[in-house]
C-alpha positions in Angstrom: 104.0 115.7 100.4 105.8 117.0 97.4 102.8 118.9 96.2 102.5 120.5 99.6 106.1 121.6 99.5 105.6 123.1 96.0 102.5 125.0 97.2 104.4 126.4 100.2 107.3 127.5 98.0 104.8 129.3 95.7 103.3 131.1 98.6 106.7 132.3 99.6 107.4 133.6 96.2 103.9 135.2 95.8 103.4 136.7 99.2 106.9 137.4 100.7 105.6 140.2 102.9 103.2 137.9 104.7 106.0 135.8 106.2 108.6 136.9 108.7 112.3 135.9 108.2 112.2 133.0 110.6 109.2 131.5 108.8 110.9 132.0 105.4 114.0 130.1 106.7 111.9 127.3 108.2 109.9 126.9 104.9 113.1 126.9 102.9 114.7 124.2 105.0 111.4 122.2 104.9 111.5 122.5 101.1 115.1 121.3 100.9 114.6 118.4 103.2 111.6 117.3 101.2 113.7 117.1 98.1 116.4 115.1 99.9 113.9 112.4 100.7 113.6 111.6 97.0 117.2 112.3 95.9 118.9 109.1 95.1 121.5 107.9 92.6 120.3 104.3 93.0 118.3 103.1 90.0 116.7 99.7 89.5 116.0 98.8 85.9 113.1 96.7 84.8 112.0 95.8 81.3 108.6 94.7 80.1 109.0 92.2 77.3 106.4 89.7 76.1 104.1 90.9 78.9 106.6 89.9 81.6 109.0 91.8 83.8 112.7 91.2 83.2 114.1 90.5 85.7 111.1 89.5 87.8 113.1 89.6 91.0 115.1 92.7 92.0 116.6 93.9 95.3 117.4 97.3 96.9 118.9 98.3 100.2 116.6 99.1 103.1 116.0 102.7 104.3 117.3 104.1 101.0 115.3 105.9 98.4 115.7 104.8 94.8 114.2 105.2 91.3 112.5 102.4 89.4 113.3 102.8 85.7 110.9 100.7 83.6 111.2 100.2 79.9 108.2 98.9 78.0 109.5 97.1 74.9 106.1 95.6 74.1 103.8 97.0 71.4 101.0 97.6 73.9 100.5 99.9 76.9 101.1 98.5 80.3 100.5 99.8 83.8 103.1 99.2 86.5 101.3 98.6 89.8 102.4 97.8 93.3 99.8 97.7 96.1 102.7 97.2 98.5 104.6 100.2 97.4 101.4 102.2 96.7 102.7 103.0 93.2 101.1 102.9 89.7 102.2 104.3 86.4 101.0 103.9 82.8 103.9 103.0 80.4 103.2 103.5 76.7 104.4 101.0 74.1 108.2 101.6 73.5 108.4 104.1 76.4 110.5 104.3 79.5 109.3 105.8 82.8 111.1 106.7 86.1 109.2 106.1 89.4 110.7 107.6 92.5 110.4 105.3 95.5 110.9 106.6 99.1 113.0 104.6 101.6 111.3 101.4 102.5 111.7 98.9 105.4 113.1 95.4 104.8 110.7 93.0 103.2 109.3 91.7 100.0 107.1 94.0 97.8 105.1 92.6 95.0 104.5 94.4 91.7 102.6 93.5 88.5 101.5 94.7 85.1 97.8 95.6 85.6 96.8 94.8 82.0 98.6 91.4 82.0 98.4 90.3 85.6 98.8 86.6 84.8 102.3 87.0 83.3 103.7 90.4 84.3 104.6 89.8 88.0 107.6 90.5 90.1 109.0 90.9 93.5 111.2 93.7 94.9 113.2 92.6 97.9 114.3 95.3 100.3 117.3 94.1 102.4 
């Protein structure tokens, strides 16, 4: 979705004569609304240490976008993965990443470290 919005915005900048004024306004509003879907001050912090997530249980409010901030304090690379959230991200040793998560329905969402699945597991509960 975000990529589509970027492409539309580029088209507006590159070919302004092709679009009439009402189409420009519609596209601009569409672009702003798309950004608001990911705008959030809520951050949930996780740390990977000894191939485990700390904490391994976190919660967030329902219907609210948030950002997962994951710090990998191990000396090896890890991949955050959640089939439930449809998210995955490589995290280098000693690095921190931010993963935007759109608003979710109430429920429990599993996540794990793909390279250490036996130990790096956790649950995100949306309430």
